[in-house]
C-alpha positions in Angstrom: 92.0 121.4 12.6 95.0 122.1 14.5 98.7 121.1 13.1 101.2 119.1 15.0 103.6 120.6 17.0 105.9 118.7 19.5 106.2 121.1 22.3 109.3 119.7 23.4 111.3 119.9 20.1 113.8 122.3 20.8 114.8 120.2 24.2 115.2 117.0 21.9 117.7 119.2 19.3 119.5 120.2 22.5 119.7 116.6 23.6 120.8 115.4 20.4 123.6 118.3 20.0 124.5 116.9 23.5 124.8 113.4 22.4 126.8 114.6 19.2 129.1 116.4 21.4 129.8 113.6 23.9 130.3 111.5 21.0 132.8 113.8 19.1 134.9 113.9 22.5 134.7 110.1 23.1 136.1 109.8 19.4 138.4 112.2 20.1 140.0 110.6 23.3 140.1 106.9 21.7 142.4 108.9 18.6 144.4 110.3 21.6 144.8 106.8 22.8 145.7 105.4 19.5 148.5 108.0 19.0 149.9 107.1 23.1 149.8 103.4 21.9 151.8 104.1 18.9 154.5 106.1 20.7 154.6 103.3 23.4 155.1 100.8 20.3 157.9 103.0 18.7 159.4 103.0 22.1 159.3 99.3 22.7 160.7 98.6 19.0 163.5 101.4 19.7 164.4 99.3 22.9 164.2 95.6 20.9 166.4 97.3 18.1 169.2 98.3 20.4 169.4 95.3 22.4 169.4 93.1 18.9 172.6 95.8 18.0 174.2 95.6 22.0 174.0 91.5 21.5 175.7 91.3 17.9 178.4 93.7 19.2 179.2 91.5 22.4 180.7 89.2 20.0 184.3 90.0 20.3 185.2 93.4 22.3 183.3 95.0 24.4 183.3 98.8 23.9 182.6 100.7 27.4 181.6 103.8 25.8 178.9 102.0 23.6 178.0 99.8 26.8 177.2 102.8 28.8 175.5 104.8 25.9 173.2 101.6 25.5 172.6 101.3 29.1 171.6 104.7 29.4 169.6 104.8 26.4 167.6 101.7 27.5 167.3 103.3 31.1 165.8 106.6 29.5 163.9 104.6 27.3 162.1 102.6 30.3 161.6 106.0 32.0 159.9 107.1 28.7 157.8 103.7 28.5 156.6 103.9 32.0 155.8 107.7 31.6 153.6 106.4 28.5 151.9 103.9 30.4 150.9 106.3 33.0 149.4 108.6 30.1 147.8 105.7 28.6 146.1 104.9 32.0 144.9 108.5 32.2 143.5 108.5 28.8 141.7 105.3 29.5 140.1 106.6 32.7 138.8 109.7 30.8 137.6 107.3 28.0 135.5 104.9 30.4 134.2 108.7 31.7 133.3 110.0 28.3 131.7 106.6 27.3 129.4 106.9 30.3 128.7 110.8 29.3 127.9 109.3 25.6 125.7 106.6 27.1 123.8 109.0 29.6 123.3 111.6 26.6 122.2 108.6 24.3 119.5 107.7 26.6 118.3 110.8 27.5 117.8 111.6 23.5 116.0 108.6 23.1 113.8 109.2 26.3 112.7 112.7 24.5 112.3 110.9 21.1 109.7 108.6 22.5 107.8 111.1 24.3 107.8 112.7 20.7 106.9 109.3 19.3 103.9 109.2 21.3 103.0 112.5 20.8 102.6 111.8 17.1 100.4 109.0 17.8 98.3 110.9 19.9 97.9 113.7 17.2 97.2 111.2 14.5 94.4 109.6 16.6 93.3 113.5 17.0 93.5 113.5 13.1 91.3 110.4 12.6 88.6 111.5 14.7 88.5 115.1 13.2 88.5 113.5 9.6 85.8 111.3 10.9 83.7 114.1 12.2 84.3 115.9 9.1 83.1 113.0 7.1 80.1 112.7 9.0 79.3 116.4 8.6 79.6 115.8 4.8 77.6 112.8 4.9 74.9 114.2 7.5 74.8 117.2 4.6 73.9 114.6 1.7 71.2 113.0 3.7 69.4 116.3 4.1 69.7 117.2 0.6 68.3 113.8 0.0 65.4 114.4 2.5 64.6 118.2 1.0 64.5 116.7 -2.5 61.9 114.0 -1.3 59.7 116.4 0.9 58.7 119.6 0.8 60.7 122.4 2.9 58.2 122.7 5.6 58.0 118.9 6.1 61.8 119.0 6.4 61.9 121.5 9.0 59.0 119.6 10.9 61.0 116.6 10.7 64.3 118.4 11.8 62.3 120.3 15.0 60.8 116.4 15.8 64.7 115.5 15.9 65.7 118.3 17.8 63.4 117.8 20.5 65.1 115.1 21.7 62.0 112.7 21.6 62.2 109.0 22.1 61.0 108.1 18.5 62.9 105.9 15.3 63.5 107.6 12.4 61.3 105.4 10.6 58.7 106.7 13.2 59.7 110.3 12.2 59.2 109.4 8.3 55.9 108.2 8.8 54.7 110.8 10.7 55.8 113.4 8.6 54.2 111.3 5.5 50.9 111.5 7.5 50.9 115.0 8.0 51.9 115.6 4.6 48.9 113.4 3.2 46.9 115.6 5.7 
């Protein structure tokens, strides 16, 4: 009997590796996105903090230097916020692309796995047929041994000759014929 061998095993390993790499890239891009969101959150928190400090300082005197500093800080902060938003948009587009790549790699791997499952099922059918043949051979050998015990070897070989000639007789008729020959 032949052993089970999936011919596309190396191809399946390649597809699995490709899927893992696509998943890793997708996860890395998600981590980068999270970092950028944290940076954006920090920028907004600083802006809120400066605005709160400015509103506290407005009560009473207005310090022109402090006002210029806070306005320039807010302006620069808005620029940074805008650039971070652009970075996040670029990362989101890359993330969508990587997600599509990962889904495609996953589909391709699943296709090859389905082929492997079909191959395993075919091998199981083959294995079952081969074991049935083996059991049939064993059973027929036991039957031959029983016949040898009952009849003489000469009669048995005559019986086998009758079986192999392809005459259309039932086994009972052949047995009765061989018993008639034995009696005569």
